[in-house]
BANUKE-935213 format. One record per residue (C-alpha): residue in one letter; y, x, z. Coordinates in steps of 0.5 Angstrom, whole numbers, plus 500, padded with zeros to 3 digits. Layout:
# residues N
[A; [Y; X; Z]] ...
***
This chain:
# residues 190
[X; [481; 461; 506]] [X; [484; 462; 513]] [X; [485; 469; 517]] [X; [486; 470; 524]] [X; [490; 477; 524]] [X; [494; 481; 530]] [X; [501; 478; 528]] [X; [498; 471; 528]] [X; [493; 466; 522]] [X; [495; 465; 515]] [X; [492; 462; 510]] [X; [491; 466; 502]] [X; [490; 462; 496]] [X; [490; 464; 489]] [X; [491; 460; 482]] [X; [486; 466; 478]] [X; [479; 464; 480]] [X; [477; 471; 478]] [X; [482; 473; 484]] [X; [479; 468; 489]] [X; [472; 469; 488]] [X; [474; 477; 490]] [X; [477; 475; 496]] [X; [471; 470; 498]] [X; [467; 476; 496]] [X; [471; 480; 501]] [X; [473; 475; 506]] [X; [470; 479; 512]] [X; [472; 487; 510]] [X; [479; 484; 509]] [X; [479; 480; 516]] [X; [476; 487; 520]] [X; [481; 491; 515]] [X; [487; 486; 518]] [X; [485; 488; 525]] [X; [486; 495; 524]] [X; [493; 499; 525]] [X; [496; 502; 519]] [X; [494; 509; 517]] [X; [498; 516; 517]] [X; [492; 519; 512]] [X; [489; 517; 506]] [X; [482; 517; 511]] [X; [484; 512; 516]] [X; [483; 517; 522]] [X; [490; 518; 524]] [X; [494; 512; 527]] [X; [502; 511; 525]] [X; [506; 513; 531]] [X; [513; 510; 531]] [X; [519; 515; 532]] [X; [523; 512; 537]] [X; [525; 504; 534]] [X; [523; 506; 526]] [X; [519; 499; 523]] [X; [513; 500; 521]] [X; [515; 501; 513]] [X; [519; 507; 515]] [X; [513; 510; 518]] [X; [509; 509; 513]] [X; [516; 511; 509]] [X; [514; 517; 513]] [X; [507; 519; 512]] [X; [507; 518; 505]] [X; [513; 523; 504]] [X; [509; 527; 508]] [X; [503; 527; 503]] [X; [507; 528; 498]] [X; [511; 534; 499]] [X; [507; 538; 504]] [X; [502; 543; 502]] [X; [496; 540; 506]] [X; [498; 534; 503]] [X; [499; 536; 495]] [X; [492; 539; 497]] [X; [489; 533; 499]] [X; [492; 529; 494]] [X; [489; 535; 489]] [X; [497; 534; 485]] [X; [499; 538; 480]] [X; [506; 541; 479]] [X; [509; 540; 472]] [X; [515; 542; 469]] [X; [518; 548; 467]] [X; [524; 552; 468]] [X; [529; 548; 464]] [X; [527; 541; 468]] [X; [526; 540; 476]] [X; [518; 539; 477]] [X; [515; 533; 478]] [X; [508; 532; 481]] [X; [503; 528; 478]] [X; [496; 526; 479]] [X; [491; 531; 479]] [X; [483; 531; 476]] [X; [481; 527; 483]] [X; [487; 524; 486]] [X; [485; 517; 483]] [X; [479; 518; 485]] [X; [482; 519; 493]] [X; [486; 514; 492]] [X; [482; 509; 491]] [X; [477; 511; 497]] [X; [483; 509; 500]] [X; [484; 502; 497]] [X; [476; 501; 499]] [X; [475; 496; 505]] [X; [471; 499; 510]] [X; [472; 499; 518]] [X; [476; 505; 520]] [X; [480; 508; 526]] [X; [486; 505; 521]] [X; [487; 502; 515]] [X; [489; 508; 510]] [X; [491; 502; 505]] [X; [499; 501; 506]] [X; [501; 508; 505]] [X; [497; 510; 500]] [X; [499; 503; 496]] [X; [506; 507; 498]] [X; [503; 514; 494]] [X; [500; 509; 489]] [X; [507; 507; 487]] [X; [511; 513; 488]] [X; [506; 518; 483]] [X; [507; 512; 478]] [X; [499; 510; 477]] [X; [500; 503; 473]] [X; [492; 504; 472]] [X; [492; 502; 481]] [X; [496; 494; 479]] [X; [490; 491; 478]] [X; [488; 493; 486]] [X; [495; 492; 488]] [X; [495; 486; 485]] [X; [488; 483; 489]] [X; [491; 486; 496]] [X; [498; 482; 495]] [X; [492; 477; 498]] [X; [490; 481; 504]] [X; [491; 478; 510]] [X; [494; 484; 514]] [X; [501; 483; 513]] [X; [504; 490; 512]] [X; [498; 491; 508]] [X; [500; 485; 503]] [X; [507; 488; 503]] [X; [506; 495; 502]] [X; [501; 493; 496]] [X; [507; 487; 493]] [X; [513; 492; 494]] [X; [508; 498; 490]] [X; [507; 493; 485]] [X; [513; 491; 483]] [X; [515; 498; 483]] [X; [509; 500; 478]] [X; [513; 494; 473]] [X; [509; 488; 476]] [X; [512; 482; 476]] [X; [516; 477; 482]] [X; [510; 471; 478]] [X; [505; 477; 480]] [X; [507; 480; 485]] [X; [510; 474; 489]] [X; [516; 474; 494]] [X; [517; 478; 500]] [X; [519; 471; 503]] [X; [510; 470; 503]] [X; [510; 476; 508]] [X; [516; 476; 512]] [X; [514; 471; 518]] [X; [509; 477; 519]] [X; [513; 482; 520]] [X; [521; 484; 522]] [X; [527; 483; 518]] [X; [527; 491; 517]] [X; [520; 492; 515]] [X; [522; 487; 509]] [X; [528; 490; 508]] [X; [526; 497; 507]] [X; [521; 494; 502]] [X; [525; 491; 499]] [X; [531; 497; 498]] [X; [524; 501; 497]] [X; [523; 496; 490]] [X; [531; 496; 488]] [X; [531; 504; 488]] [X; [526; 505; 483]] [X; [530; 500; 478]] [X; [537; 504; 479]] 
***
């Protein structure tokens, strides 16, 4: 399948019949989503604005960290703070967090695409249940969605064979954006 994006045209293909059927069934929605800029929220209402010379990935990291650390994000994601006086507190998904994130990955037309920031949040929370979704989204015609899905899947433990190499999306992103995503994956392995 050949998709036209704001970064140019590219071809997506998959060896797995199930993924290819998913790709074909969602081609028009994927095409529309690929033309949307990344969102800083999970509803697709807030376009990420660059701060200075930051890369698009740096902007996504800034927004995902904000979602996980601000009271609005904490309440909006219905996160739970667990831990006791002996251990450092950590965030875990609450009862409706997965539904909120699933909605962010829905391929509905929006002003901005919440998928990339949702991928980062999913990986930061360690939500393994989203690994199949992320592995499908590495085929997205949106270079930033494909790259963040790839990074999140790798961070959650997917193999390079499953998620694919960053070389596949590198021609469509800045070198800085690719380096940021690779470094983020590596920090989880340390």
